[in-house]
BATOR-21714 format. One line per field, with one value per atom (N, C-alpha, C): x, y, z; atom name; residue in one letter. Coordinates in steps of 0.2 Angstrom, whole numbers, plus 5000, padded with zeros to 4 digits. Layout:
N
xx X  ... .
yy Y  ... .
zz Z  ... .
atomo CA  ... .
residuo a  ... .
//
This chain:
178
xx 6300  6304  6311  6314  6320  6326  6331  6336  6343  6346  6352  6358  6364  6369  6375  6379  6385  6390  6396  6402  6407  6410  6415  6421  6426  6432  6430  6425  6423  6418  6418  6414  6407  6402  6395  6394  6395  6394  6387  6385  6379  6375  6379  6377  6374  6378  6376  6369  6369  6363  6357  6358  6352  6350  6355  6354  6350  6352  6348  6341  6340  6333  6329  6332  6328  6326  6330  6328  6325  6324  6320  6313  6311  6304  6300  6302  6298  6296  6301  6299  6294  6294  6289  6282  6280  6273  6270  6275  6272  6273  6276  6278  6274  6273  6271  6275  6273  6277  6283  6282  6287  6292  6295  6300  6306  6312  6318  6322  6326  6331  6338  6342  6349  6353  6357  6361  6369  6372  6379  6383  6388  6392  6399  6402  6409  6413  6419  6424  6428  6428  6432  6437  6443  6448  6445  6442  6440  6432  6429  6422  6419  6413  6409  6403  6402  6396  6391  6385  6379  6375  6374  6369  6364  6358  6352  6348  6346  6342  6336  6330  6324  6321  6319  6316  6308  6304  6297  6295  6288  6285  6288  6288  6289  6295  6298  6304  6309  6315  6320  6321  6321  6323  6330  6334  6340  6342  6345  6347  6354  6358  6365  6367  6371  6373  6381  6384  6391  6393  6396  6398  6405  6407  6413  6411  6405  6403  6398  6398  6394  6387  6385  6379  6375  6378  6375  6374  6379  6378  6372  6371  6365  6359  6359  6353  6351  6356  6356  6353  6355  6353  6346  6344  6337  6332  6335  6330  6329  6334  6333  6328  6329  6325  6317  6317  6310  6306  6310  6306  6304  6308  6306  6300  6300  6295  6288  6288  6283  6280  6284  6282  6279  6282  6279  6273  6272  6265  6260  6261  6256  6254  6259  6257  6253  6254  6250  6243  6242  6236  6232  6235  6232  6231  6233  6232  6225  6222  6215  6215  6210  6209  6203  6204  6199  6198  6192  6191  6194  6196  6200  6194  6196  6192  6190  6183  6181  6183  6184  6186  6181  6175  6170  6163  6158  6151  6147  6143  6138  6131  6128  6122  6117  6112  6107  6100  6098  6091  6086  6081  6076  6070  6067  6061  6055  6050  6044  6040  6036  6033  6028  6028  6024  6018  6012  6006  6006  6010  6010  6015  6017  6021  6028  6031  6038  6043  6049  6054  6056  6059  6061  6067  6068  6073  6078  6084  6089  6089  6087  6087  6094  6098  6104  6109  6115  6120  6126  6128  6134  6139  6146  6151  6154  6154  6157  6163  6168  6174  6173  6175  6175  6181  6180  6185  6185  6190  6190  6189  6183  6181  6179  6179  6175  6168  6164  6157  6156  6160  6160  6162  6167  6170  6164  6161  6156  6150  6148  6143  6145  6151  6154  6153  6155  6155  6148  6143  6136  6134  6136  6134  6136  6142  6144  6142  6140  6138  6131  6130  6123  6119  6121  6118  6113  6115  6111  6113  6118  6120  6128  6131  6138  6140  6143  6145  6152  6154  6161  6163  6170  6172  6174  6171  6171  6178  6182  6189  6189  6184  6184  6182  6178  6175  6178  6181  6183  6178  6171  6166  6163  6159  6155  6149  6149  6143  6140  6134  6130  6127  6129  6125  6121  6115  6110  6105  6102  6097  6090  6086  6080  6075  6069  6064  6062  6063  6061  6067  6072  6078  6083  6082  6087  6092  6098  6103  6102  6104  6103  6110  6112  6118  6116  6118  6117  6123  6123  6129  6127  6132  6130  6131  6128  6129  6135  6138  6145  6145 .
yy 5918  5922  5923  5929  5929  5930  5926  5926  5928  5933  5936  5933  5931  5929  5934  5934  5938  5934  5933  5929  5934  5934  5938  5933  5933  5929  5922  5920  5913  5913  5907  5906  5903  5906  5903  5898  5892  5886  5884  5881  5879  5875  5871  5867  5871  5877  5882  5885  5887  5890  5886  5879  5874  5873  5873  5872  5878  5884  5890  5890  5889  5889  5883  5878  5872  5875  5878  5880  5886  5890  5896  5895  5889  5887  5888  5888  5889  5896  5901  5908  5910  5907  5908  5907  5903  5902  5908  5912  5918  5924  5924  5931  5931  5937  5938  5936  5935  5932  5936  5943  5947  5950  5946  5949  5946  5949  5948  5946  5941  5938  5939  5943  5944  5940  5935  5931  5933  5935  5937  5931  5928  5923  5926  5925  5928  5923  5923  5919  5924  5923  5927  5922  5921  5917  5910  5907  5900  5900  5906  5907  5907  5905  5906  5910  5916  5920  5921  5920  5920  5926  5931  5936  5936  5935  5935  5941  5945  5951  5950  5951  5951  5958  5960  5966  5965  5968  5968  5975  5975  5982  5988  5987  5993  5992  5986  5985  5980  5980  5975  5970  5964  5959  5956  5955  5953  5947  5942  5936  5934  5933  5932  5926  5921  5915  5915  5913  5912  5906  5901  5895  5893  5887  5885  5882  5881  5877  5882  5883  5887  5885  5878  5876  5877  5876  5878  5885  5889  5896  5899  5896  5898  5896  5889  5887  5891  5893  5897  5904  5907  5914  5913  5908  5908  5906  5902  5901  5907  5911  5918  5922  5922  5926  5923  5917  5914  5916  5916  5918  5925  5930  5937  5937  5933  5934  5931  5926  5923  5929  5932  5937  5943  5945  5950  5949  5943  5941  5940  5938  5938  5945  5949  5956  5959  5958  5960  5957  5951  5948  5950  5952  5954  5961  5965  5972  5974  5978  5980  5985  5984  5989  5993  5999  6004  6009  6011  6016  6022  6026  6032  6037  6041  6046  6051  6053  6058  6065  6069  6076  6081  6079  6084  6080  6083  6080  6085  6082  6086  6086  6091  6092  6094  6090  6091  6093  6099  6101  6100  6096  6094  6098  6099  6103  6100  6104  6101  6096  6092  6086  6090  6087  6089  6085  6088  6084  6080  6082  6078  6072  6070  6064  6064  6070  6070  6069  6067  6066  6072  6072  6078  6081  6087  6090  6094  6093  6096  6104  6108  6115  6118  6115  6118  6113  6114  6109  6113  6111  6114  6108  6110  6106  6109  6104  6106  6102  6106  6102  6098  6092  6088  6089  6091  6092  6087  6085  6080  6084  6083  6086  6081  6083  6079  6082  6078  6081  6087  6088  6095  6100  6100  6105  6106  6101  6102  6106  6105  6109  6116  6117  6124  6127  6123  6126  6127  6123  6124  6131  6134  6140  6146  6145  6150  6149  6144  6143  6145  6149  6151  6145  6140  6134  6131  6130  6126  6119  6117  6110  6110  6105  6104  6097  6096  6089  6089  6083  6083  6075  6074  6067  6067  6062  6061  6058  6062  6060  6053  6051  6045  6039  6040  6034  6034  6040  6041  6040  6042  6041  6048  6049  6056  6056  6062  6063  6070  6071  6077  6080  6086  6089  6095  6095  6100  6102  6108  6110  6108  6105  6103  6109  6108  6114  6116  6111  6113  6116  6117  6121  6116  6110  6105  6103  6101  6098  6091  6089  6082  6080  6073  6071  6065  6064  6059  6055  6049  6044  6038  6036  6030  6024  6018  6012  6009  6006  6003  5997 .
zz 5692  5695  5691  5690  5686  5691  5690  5695  5691  5694  5691  5696  5693  5697  5696  5701  5701  5705  5702  5705  5707  5713  5715  5718  5714  5716  5715  5712  5711  5705  5702  5696  5698  5694  5696  5690  5693  5688  5687  5681  5680  5685  5689  5694  5700  5702  5707  5704  5698  5695  5696  5694  5695  5702  5706  5714  5716  5714  5716  5714  5708  5705  5708  5710  5713  5720  5724  5731  5731  5726  5726  5724  5722  5721  5726  5733  5738  5739  5737  5737  5732  5726  5721  5723  5728  5730  5733  5737  5740  5736  5731  5727  5721  5718  5712  5706  5700  5695  5693  5693  5691  5696  5700  5705  5703  5705  5703  5709  5709  5714  5711  5715  5713  5718  5716  5720  5719  5724  5723  5727  5724  5727  5727  5733  5734  5738  5737  5740  5745  5751  5756  5760  5758  5762  5762  5768  5768  5768  5767  5767  5760  5760  5753  5756  5753  5755  5750  5751  5747  5749  5745  5747  5742  5744  5740  5741  5736  5736  5732  5735  5732  5732  5726  5725  5724  5729  5728  5726  5726  5724  5728  5735  5739  5744  5743  5748  5745  5748  5746  5752  5751  5756  5755  5760  5759  5764  5761  5765  5764  5769  5768  5772  5768  5771  5771  5776  5776  5779  5775  5777  5773  5774  5770  5763  5762  5756  5753  5746  5742  5742  5742  5742  5749  5754  5761  5762  5759  5759  5756  5750  5746  5749  5752  5755  5762  5765  5771  5769  5764  5762  5759  5756  5753  5759  5764  5770  5774  5775  5778  5774  5767  5763  5763  5763  5764  5770  5776  5782  5781  5778  5777  5773  5767  5763  5766  5770  5773  5778  5782  5786  5782  5777  5773  5770  5767  5764  5769  5775  5781  5783  5783  5784  5779  5773  5767  5768  5770  5770  5776  5782  5788  5789  5784  5784  5783  5788  5787  5781  5777  5772  5773  5774  5776  5770  5769  5763  5765  5760  5761  5764  5769  5772  5767  5767  5762  5765  5761  5763  5762  5759  5758  5758  5760  5759  5755  5750  5746  5749  5750  5753  5748  5747  5741  5745  5743  5745  5740  5742  5737  5737  5731  5731  5734  5735  5739  5734  5737  5733  5728  5722  5717  5716  5714  5713  5706  5702  5695  5695  5701  5702  5698  5697  5694  5700  5698  5703  5706  5712  5715  5712  5711  5708  5713  5712  5717  5716  5721  5721  5722  5727  5729  5730  5729  5731  5734  5740  5743  5745  5745  5747  5754  5758  5765  5766  5769  5771  5777  5777  5783  5788  5794  5798  5804  5806  5812  5818  5821  5828  5833  5839  5844  5844  5847  5848  5851  5856  5860  5856  5852  5847  5842  5839  5834  5837  5843  5846  5847  5849  5849  5842  5837  5830  5827  5830  5828  5830  5836  5838  5834  5830  5826  5818  5816  5809  5808  5802  5801  5798  5796  5792  5797  5803  5808  5809  5805  5806  5805  5808  5807  5805  5799  5797  5798  5802  5804  5804  5805  5806  5813  5816  5824  5825  5829  5831  5835  5838  5842  5838  5833  5829  5822  5820  5813  5808  5810  5805  5804  5799  5798  5802  5806  5810  5808  5811  5810  5816  5818  5824  5821  5823  5821  5826  5825  5830  5828  5832  5831  5831  5828  5829  5836  5841  5847  5851  5848  5851  5854  5854  5857  5851  5854  5849  5847  5841  5839  5836  5837  5834  5830  5824  5819  5818  5820  5820  5815  5811  5807  5812  5810  5814  5813  5818  5817  5812 .
atomo N  CA  C  N  CA  C  N  CA  C  N  CA  C  N  CA  C  N  CA  C  N  CA  C  N  CA  C  N  CA  C  N  CA  C  N  CA  C  N  CA  C  N  CA  C  N  CA  C  N  CA  C  N  CA  C  N  CA  C  N  CA  C  N  CA  C  N  CA  C  N  CA  C  N  CA  C  N  CA  C  N  CA  C  N  CA  C  N  CA  C  N  CA  C  N  CA  C  N  CA  C  N  CA  C  N  CA  C  N  CA  C  N  CA  C  N  CA  C  N  CA  C  N  CA  C  N  CA  C  N  CA  C  N  CA  C  N  CA  C  N  CA  C  N  CA  C  N  CA  C  N  CA  C  N  CA  C  N  CA  C  N  CA  C  N  CA  C  N  CA  C  N  CA  C  N  CA  C  N  CA  C  N  CA  C  N  CA  C  N  CA  C  N  CA  C  N  CA  C  N  CA  C  N  CA  C  N  CA  C  N  CA  C  N  CA  C  N  CA  C  N  CA  C  N  CA  C  N  CA  C  N  CA  C  N  CA  C  N  CA  C  N  CA  C  N  CA  C  N  CA  C  N  CA  C  N  CA  C  N  CA  C  N  CA  C  N  CA  C  N  CA  C  N  CA  C  N  CA  C  N  CA  C  N  CA  C  N  CA  C  N  CA  C  N  CA  C  N  CA  C  N  CA  C  N  CA  C  N  CA  C  N  CA  C  N  CA  C  N  CA  C  N  CA  C  N  CA  C  N  CA  C  N  CA  C  N  CA  C  N  CA  C  N  CA  C  N  CA  C  N  CA  C  N  CA  C  N  CA  C  N  CA  C  N  CA  C  N  CA  C  N  CA  C  N  CA  C  N  CA  C  N  CA  C  N  CA  C  N  CA  C  N  CA  C  N  CA  C  N  CA  C  N  CA  C  N  CA  C  N  CA  C  N  CA  C  N  CA  C  N  CA  C  N  CA  C  N  CA  C  N  CA  C  N  CA  C  N  CA  C  N  CA  C  N  CA  C  N  CA  C  N  CA  C  N  CA  C  N  CA  C  N  CA  C  N  CA  C  N  CA  C  N  CA  C  N  CA  C  N  CA  C  N  CA  C  N  CA  C  N  CA  C  N  CA  C  N  CA  C  N  CA  C  N  CA  C  N  CA  C  N  CA  C  N  CA  C  N  CA  C  N  CA  C  N  CA  C  N  CA  C  N  CA  C  N  CA  C  N  CA  C  N  CA  C  N  CA  C  N  CA  C  N  CA  C  N  CA  C  N  CA  C  N  CA  C  N  CA  C  N  CA  C  N  CA  C  N  CA  C  N  CA  C  N  CA  C  N  CA  C  N  CA  C  N  CA  C  N  CA  C  N  CA  C  N  CA  C  N  CA  C  N  CA  C  N  CA  C  N  CA  C .
residuo m  m  m  q  q  q  i  i  i  d  d  d  f  f  f  t  t  t  g  g  g  r  r  r  q  q  q  m  m  m  e  e  e  v  v  v  t  t  t  p  p  p  e  e  e  l  l  l  r  r  r  h  h  h  y  y  y  t  t  t  q  q  q  e  e  e  h  h  h  s  s  s  q  q  q  k  k  k  l  l  l  s  s  s  r  r  r  f  f  f  l  l  l  p  p  p  a  a  a  r  r  r  c  c  c  r  r  r  l  l  l  h  h  h  l  l  l  i  i  i  l  l  l  a  a  a  a  a  a  q  q  q  r  r  r  h  h  h  l  l  l  r  r  r  v  v  v  a  a  a  e  e  e  a  a  a  t  t  t  l  l  l  k  k  k  l  l  l  r  r  r  d  d  d  r  r  r  m  m  m  l  l  l  i  i  i  g  g  g  i  i  i  g  g  g  k  k  k  t  t  t  s  s  s  d  d  d  a  a  a  h  h  h  t  t  t  s  s  s  i  i  i  k  k  k  e  e  e  a  a  a  l  l  l  d  d  d  k  k  k  l  l  l  e  e  e  r  r  r  q  q  q  v  v  v  v  v  v  r  r  r  w  w  w  s  s  s  e  e  e  r  r  r  q  q  q  r  r  r  a  a  a  r  r  r  k  k  k  r  r  r  r  r  r  p  p  p  k  k  k  p  p  p  t  t  t  t  t  t  a  a  a  v  v  v  v  v  v  l  l  l  n  n  n  i  i  i  l  l  l  g  g  g  s  s  s  p  p  p  r  r  r  t  t  t  d  d  d  h  h  h  q  q  q  e  e  e  h  h  h  a  a  a  i  i  i  l  l  l  e  e  e  r  r  r  e  e  e  r  r  r  w  w  w  p  p  p  l  l  l  e  e  e  p  p  p  l  l  l  s  s  s  v  v  v  e  e  e  k  k  k  a  a  a  v  v  v  e  e  e  a  a  a  l  l  l  e  e  e  t  t  t  t  t  t  p  p  p  r  r  r  g  g  g  l  l  l  v  v  v  v  v  v  f  f  f  r  r  r  n  n  n  t  t  t  e  e  e  t  t  t  d  d  d  r  r  r  v  v  v  n  n  n  v  v  v  v  v  v  y  y  y  r  r  r  r  r  r  p  p  p  d  d  d  g  g  g  k  k  k  l  l  l  a  a  a  l  l  l  i  i  i  e  e  e  p  p  p  e  e  e  p  p  p .
//
């Protein structure tokens, strides 16, 4: 982890640099190797303010410590930052990763079986847009489509379903298993 220091109305001594690097080792357990920590040390009347800013991929975390001693201000700021980093890393770990929803389905129509044992050839290929519909809306859309089937994304389960008319005239719904 790279640490940048800025001193305002006070000098950043090598001792403070070493102290900061020592106490920032806890943070490096939770973070990727290429992150930056910027520590601003400022003197305001009788207070020593330490502001630690950590830049991650998609966000900035900030911890501020205000005490009469520079060492305790740095420790307080890094402790606040550590709590934020732990919370952020647990959110990253607990986030559910779902595949991106598809926007179109390819329908392949295969030729009739051949006697010379050749593989089936694709006769026709169509792309259908996937629309989020309820089952009732899909049945209504089936009445207006000339294809005889409707491929849609079910709004209740967020999965791809198919509604089609069977040869006996009844409607059928194809749902994937959960």
